C-alpha positions, 0 to 999 in steps of 0.5 A, a space after each residue: 671657668 671665667 677669667 679677665 685678663 688684665 694690668 697687675 695691681 699691687 694689690 695683688 701681692 698676696 695672690 700672685 705670691 700665694 699661687 707662685 709659690 710652687 715647686 711643682 709651678 716652676 719645674 719647667 720655668 726657667 732658673 731666674 723665677 725664685 722659689 720659694 716665692 715670697 711676698 716681696 717677690 711678687 711686689 718686685 715683679 709687680 712694681 717693674 710690670 707697672 713701670 712698663 711703658 706698654 702693657 708688657 705684663 697681664 694678671 689673669 683673674 679668677 674669681 677675684 684673685 690673681 692666679 696666674 700671668 701671661 707676658 709680651 717679651 718683644 724682640 729686637 735687632 734682626 727679631 724685631 718683627 716677633 715678639 714672644 710670649 710667657 705664660 703660667 698658671 697657678 696649679 688649682 686651675 691646671 687641666 681645665 682648658 683656662 690657659 688656652 682660652 687666654 693664649 688665644 685672646 692674648 693672639 689679637 693682642 700682641 698683632 694689634 698692638 706691636 708691630 709684628 708679624 710672629 708671636 712664639 713661645 717656647 716649652 720644655 720637652 717634657 711640659 706636655 700640659 704647654 704644649 697643647 695650650 699652645 697647639 690648641 691656641 693655634 700655635 705651630 712647632 717650629 723647632 726642637 732643639 734637642 738636650 739643651 735645656 739644664 734643669 734639676 741634673 737632667 737635660 730636657 728639649 726646647 720647643 719653639 712654636 709660633 702663630 702668624 699674623 
């Protein structure tokens, strides 16, 4: 399935709310991500994305709709040569290999635009889909922290994957 990575646009509010408003999606998200996810939440997020001086947040567009996102989280101080990525895609697009291709496409963007030597991502220990995305995109498992994530009344491991320049 073809996709385009592009900056978010205010016209994405409706499709962002449509795909982000899914409790199954947020199973492996931090609690900062609101559920239910309203058009007002989408508008607020896009307005923040549009204020970034560098493009840090990208929409994943399929068939004219923003169906997910991927973003960079620059690090500071002693971690300044590292950048974290976070990503998601709407449930109708799960298991189709799209996210792996998105992550593969974002790696050179990260290394070209930022003065970093490592791109990393964190995922929940039970999020097998995200683990496969990262491994298939060339990331290596660097660390496993046992039972440090607490979500929905249960503990999970946190996994950290990285790819180096």
